[in-house]
C-alpha positions in Angstrom: 15.0 18.9 8.4 13.9 15.3 7.9 14.2 13.3 11.1 15.8 9.8 11.3 12.3 8.6 12.4 10.8 10.0 9.2 13.5 8.3 7.2 12.6 5.0 8.8 8.9 5.2 8.3 7.9 1.8 7.2 4.6 0.1 8.0 1.7 -1.9 6.4 -0.1 0.6 4.1 -3.4 -1.1 4.8 -3.1 -0.4 8.5 -1.7 3.0 8.9 -3.6 6.2 9.5 -2.9 8.1 6.5 -2.6 11.4 8.4 0.1 10.0 10.3 2.4 9.8 7.2 5.0 12.6 7.1 4.5 15.2 4.4 6.2 14.6 1.1 6.3 15.8 -2.5 6.0 12.7 -4.7 4.3 9.3 -4.1 5.8 6.4 -5.9 4.1 3.1 -5.8 3.4 -0.2 -7.5 0.3 -2.3 -6.8 -1.2 -5.8 -7.9 -3.2 -5.8 -11.1 -6.5 -6.5 -9.5 -10.0 -6.5 -11.1 -12.7 -4.1 -9.8 -16.4 -5.0 -9.8 -18.6 -4.8 -12.9 -19.8 -1.4 -11.8 -16.4 0.0 -11.4 -16.6 3.0 -13.7 -20.0 4.0 -12.1 -18.9 3.5 -8.5 -15.5 5.0 -8.7 -13.4 5.0 -5.6 -15.7 3.0 -3.5 -15.5 0.1 -5.9 -11.6 -0.2 -5.2 -12.0 -0.9 -1.5 -9.9 -3.9 -0.5 -7.2 -3.4 -3.1 -3.8 -1.7 -2.5 -4.8 0.8 -5.1 -7.6 2.2 -2.8 -4.8 2.8 -0.1 -2.7 4.6 -2.6 -5.7 6.7 -3.6 -6.4 7.5 0.1 -2.8 8.7 0.6 -3.1 11.0 -2.4 -6.4 12.3 -1.1 -5.2 12.9 2.4 -1.6 14.1 1.8 -2.1 15.9 -1.6 1.7 15.4 -2.8 2.7 17.4 -5.7 3.1 14.4 -8.0 2.7 10.7 -8.2 4.6 7.9 -10.1 2.9 4.5 -10.4 4.3 1.5 -11.9 2.5 -1.7 -13.1 2.7 -4.5 -15.6 1.8 -3.8 -19.2 -1.2 -6.1 -18.9 -3.1 -3.6 -16.7 -3.7 -1.4 -19.6 -5.9 -3.9 -21.2 -7.0 -5.8 -18.1 -10.7 -6.7 -18.0 -11.1 -5.2 -21.5 -9.6 -1.9 -20.4 -12.1 -1.3 -17.6 -9.5 -1.6 -14.7 -7.2 1.1 -16.3 -10.3 3.4 -17.1 -11.4 3.1 -13.4 -8.0 4.0 -12.2 -7.7 7.0 -14.5 -11.1 8.3 -13.7 -10.5 8.2 -10.0 -7.1 10.0 -10.2 -8.1 12.5 -12.8 -11.8 13.2 -11.9 -12.2 12.3 -8.2 -8.7 13.5 -7.1 -8.0 16.2 -9.6 -4.6 15.1 -10.6 -3.4 14.9 -14.3 -2.2 11.6 -15.8 0.4 10.9 -18.3 0.9 7.2 -19.1 3.1 5.2 -21.4 4.6 1.7 -21.8 8.3 1.6 -21.0 10.8 -1.0 -21.9 14.0 -1.6 -19.8 15.9 -1.9 -23.2 15.1 1.6 -24.0 17.0 2.7 -20.9 20.2 0.8 -21.3 19.4 -2.7 -20.0 19.5 -6.0 -21.9 15.9 -7.1 -21.2 12.5 -5.8 -22.6 10.5 -5.8 -19.5 7.6 -3.6 -20.8 5.9 -1.8 -17.9 3.1 0.7 -17.6 4.2 4.0 -16.1 1.5 6.4 -14.9 2.7 9.9 -13.8 0.7 13.0 -12.8 0.6 16.3 -10.8 -1.8 18.0 -8.6 -1.5 21.0 -10.8 -3.1 19.9 -14.1 -1.5 22.8 -15.9 2.0 21.4 -15.4 3.2 19.9 -18.8 5.2 16.7 -18.9 7.2 15.1 -21.6 8.6 11.5 -21.3 12.4 11.3 -21.1 14.4 10.5 -24.2 15.1 6.7 -24.7 19.0 5.8 -24.5 20.7 3.2 -26.3 21.5 -0.2 -25.1 24.4 0.0 -22.6 24.8 -3.7 -21.9 24.1 -6.9 -23.8 23.6 -10.4 -22.3 27.4 -10.9 -23.2 28.3 -8.0 -20.7 25.9 -9.6 -18.1 28.1 -12.8 -18.3 31.4 -11.0 -18.3 32.0 -10.9 -22.0 31.1 -14.5 -22.7 29.4 -15.6 -26.0 25.7 -15.6 -25.3 22.8 -16.7 -27.6 20.9 -13.5 -27.0 21.8 -9.9 -27.1 18.8 -8.8 -25.2 17.5 -11.2 -22.6 14.2 -12.5 -21.3 12.2 -10.3 -19.1 13.4 -11.2 -15.6 10.4 -12.5 -13.8 9.6 -14.2 -10.5 10.4 -17.8 -10.8 11.9 -17.4 -14.3 9.8 -18.3 -17.4 8.3 -21.3 -15.7 6.5 -21.5 -12.3 7.7 -22.1 -8.9 10.3 -19.8 -7.5 11.8 -22.6 -5.3 12.6 -24.6 -8.4 15.9 -23.4 -9.9 15.1 -25.3 -13.1 12.4 -22.7 -13.8 14.8 -19.7 -13.7 15.8 -18.3 -17.2 18.5 -20.1 -19.0 20.9 -18.9 -21.8 23.6 -20.6 -23.9 26.8 -19.1 -22.5 30.0 -20.2 -24.4 28.1 -23.3 -25.6 26.7 -24.2 -22.3 23.2 -24.0 -20.8 23.6 -21.5 -17.9 21.0 -20.2 -15.5 20.5 -16.6 -14.2 21.7 -16.2 -10.7 21.1 -13.1 -8.5 24.6 -11.8 -9.7 23.3 -11.6 -13.4 19.9 -10.7 -12.3 21.2 -7.5 -10.5 23.1 -6.5 -13.6 19.8 -7.0 -15.7 17.8 -4.8 -13.5 20.6 -2.1 -13.1 21.5 -2.7 -9.5 24.8 -1.5 -8.3 27.5 -4.2 -8.3 28.0 -3.9 -4.5 24.2 -4.2 -3.7 23.5 -7.3 -1.6 20.3 -9.3 -0.8 20.6 -10.7 2.7 18.4 -13.6 1.7 18.7 -16.9 0.0 19.3 -17.0 -3.9 15.7 -18.2 -4.3 14.3 -15.1 -2.5 16.7 -12.8 -4.1 15.5 -14.0 -7.6 11.9 -13.5 -6.4 12.8 -9.9 -5.3 14.6 -9.2 -8.5 11.7 -10.5 -10.5 9.3 -8.2 -8.7 11.7 -5.3 -8.9 11.8 -2.3 -11.2 14.4 -1.6 -14.0 16.3 1.1 -12.1 17.7 3.2 -15.0 14.1 3.5 -16.4 12.7 4.5 -13.0 15.7 6.9 -12.5 15.2 8.5 -16.0 11.5 9.3 -15.3 11.9 10.2 -11.7 14.7 12.8 -12.6 12.2 14.2 -15.3 9.4 14.6 -12.7 11.8 16.4 -10.4 13.0 18.7 -13.3 9.4 19.5 -14.1 8.5 20.2 -10.5 11.6 22.5 -10.0 10.5 24.6 -13.1 6.9 24.7 -12.1 
């Protein structure tokens, strides 16, 4: 059985010895969209040293989980004219021997009122395992629902992001605004949680500024859940 200590395993990924990580079946991770060197496709894994992707790969190599589930911004797919993604794919499929299924996923295709396109990468250590992406589901909420039924100028909102559509997370003026019942209204953590699919009783023990930053960096929970359930279903039937 899993011990309490294993459940609380949380350290800096760049500092831990990968062999000390408890055994697990599925690796889930997100990482910064960082460029590799010009020789990336030739040098492979060695070229990714110093990036968080390198540490993710090292965990896959050492622990050999049954599957992985990686999430990143849509831009990664075309970053550096596609070289960054091609390097990632080559390392995972050729050097590590995992399969890779990738697609662009919108939060609005999984019930939430924001587009939030993200690149999902999923794969298995057994390349013969088939995988089909989960079905899309209709919009469950609109921005009117997010604001408790008020009249809102948009059905589907802006992609929730760190600092809103401007810059500077500490400046509330840069948070996304909507016309709610005829008045300019800014998103608060309350609405941000709903837009990301967090439970109503979920609390951020930080300031509103930091909560909005975390929400902007977060994942759309229903989208992640739909894909995670599909991965588990595939592994159970493998």
